[in-house]
N, C-alpha and C positions, 0 to 999 in steps of 0.2 A: 528567466532560465529554465531549462529542461533539463530535467533528471528521470531516469529509466530506475525503477525502484523495482526487483525481484526478490519477492519473499515467500520463506516455504514454514509450514510447521516445525517444530522440535519438539513439540509433545506426544509423548508415548502411550498416553493413556487419557482416552477423553471425558471429561465431566461433564455436568449438567452445565456449569458457567462456562467452561470453553463454548461448549455449543451455542451459548446462549449470547456470546462476544463473537462468535463468528457468524450467526444471521444477523446482527448488527453490522458488520462492517459492511454489506451491501447499502444499506442505508447512509452509512457515513461516505461511501465511497458518492453514490448521489448528491449529497449535499455539496461534496468537494467538486465534482461535475459542474452544479451549477454556478458555483462560485467562480468557476474559470479555472481553480487551481486542480483540477485533474483531466488532464485531455482523456486519454483513455487507459479502462480497466480489461485485463485480460484474467479469464483461469488459464493457468498452464495447462492442459492436459496430460494426465498419467503423473501429476504432482500434487500435492497438499499446500497450494499457495497460488499466488499468479505473479502478475506484471504491472504495472502501475506505472502513466507517465503522466509528471508531475510538471506544470509550469507554473513556476514563482519566484520572487522576485529576488529572495537570496537563500544562503544556504541554511540560515536561520530557520525563515519560516516554514520552509522542506524539514528542519529537525521538529520542528511543533508540529508539523500535522501530521508525521509520524506518529508522534510521542503519544497524540493523541488517537491515535487508530484503536479499535477496541482488541485487538488482538497485539497489544505492541509487546507485551511481555514473553507471549505466546511461540513470535518467528524467530527468525534470523532473515537476514536484509543482505544483500546486495545493492550498492547504489552505485549508477554511472552516470556523470554529464556527461549529456547529448552536446552534439553543434551540428549544423545542417554541412553537406560536404556540397563543397564547388566544381 
């Protein structure tokens, strides 16, 4: 199952802890990509956030991967299931 997850920061003040979490996000994305759970990840130009395409076995797996994101509590999510157009 593929999902497009668009996320953006809702933080109004940046703290050192937030910056640490932001920097660890790149490593988290790389590890998911290596496991085949994340197909692509993009920065959205002009925004503080990104767009990731997940390839997972279930909704529950997607929820668990999102909950494990280092910025989980700092961002808002839009989640869209994807299907091929024929």
